N, C-alpha and C positions, 0 to 999 in steps of 0.2 A: 739243414733246415727243411722242415716238413712242408708239403704242398699246402696244408691247412694254414700253417703260420705265414707262409708267403702270401696266401690269399687275404689274411687278416692285415697283414702289413700294406699290401696294395690297397685294400679297402681304406685303411687309415690315410694314406696319401691321397686318394680320391676325395675323401671327406673334407681334407683340408683342415683349417684350424677351428673346427666346429665343436670340438669335445663331444664326439658322437656317443650314443648309447651302444650297448652290445647288439641291439636289435638293428640298429642303422648299420653297424660294422657287418652284421650278418647278411642284410640285404645287399649290400656293395660287394661282399666277398663272393656271393654266389654268381656274380658275373665272372670271376676268375676260376672258380671251383664250384660248378652247379651242384655237386653232390654234398657240399659242406652242410654239416647240421648246426643248428642253434646251440646246442650243447657243446659241440666242438669249439665254436666261437667263444663261448663263456670260458671253457677250460683254457684256451690259449690266452684269453685276455687276463685270466687269474694268474697264470704262470708268468706271463710277461710282466705283470705288475709286481708280482713277488720277486722277480729277478731285477727289478728296477729299470726294465726296458720301456715302460710306459707308466703313467700315473693314473690311478683310480681316483676318481673325484666322487665321493658319496654325497649325495643330494637328499636331504630329508624329504620323505613323502613323495619321491620320484625315482626313476632308475638311476643307477650310478652312471657317471659319464667318464670318458677316458680320454687321455691326453698323450699323445705321441712325443710331445715336447717335454723332455725330462730335465731341462735347464731349471735352475732355481727361480721359481716364480709362484705366485699365489693366484687365486681365482676369485672373481666377484660374479655373482649370479643375480639376474634381474628376477625380482619376486613376481613379476607379472607374466612374462613370456618364457622365462627359464634360460634365456640365452646366457652363456658364460663368457666372461672376458678374462684375459690374462693380465696380470699386474706384476712387474718386475719387482722382486723383494727390495732392491735398492731404493725404490720409490716409497717404501713403507717404513716408517719409524715406529719401533715398539720398544718400550722399555719394561723389562721384567724384573720385578722385585721378588725377593724371598727364595731365590735359588739356594740350594744347600751350599754351604761354604766349600770352596774348591771346584764346584761344578761350573761347566762351561756350557753356555746355551749354543747348541749346534744348529738347531732348525726349529721352526715353529710353523704350524699350519693354521691359517685362519680362512674361514669362508665368510667373506663380506657379502652383504646383499644390498642391491640397489634397485632403482626403477630406471631402467635404461632409457636413453634420449627418445627413442620412438615411443615406448610405452608412457613415458612422462608427458610427452606431447599429446597422446591420446587422452590422458587423464585430465589435462587442462580443457579440453573441448567439452 
């Protein structure tokens, strides 16, 4: 494993379950490898996502977020503050009609949007 990838992984661990952007990973990775470049972080994140080592979470009109938890789960994003929450797939029920005959649904991706408790409380005031 390269020093750059090691720094990116350490940055993910430091960020915790926050679904960081590449820029956040970059800022944290500089603690472990001060010479790391933002482009290097992006390349490592792209490669890791392509290999299934992390999940890329595309957010409309905002930077992509990344998740080191690759277990089967979905995400809900607050439309006000942008915080992302994990939701276990077993807690979501979806019926899909119209699959081609003989096809088997293997996975689906849904980006649900919410108003988190903190933002919801602010909007009531």
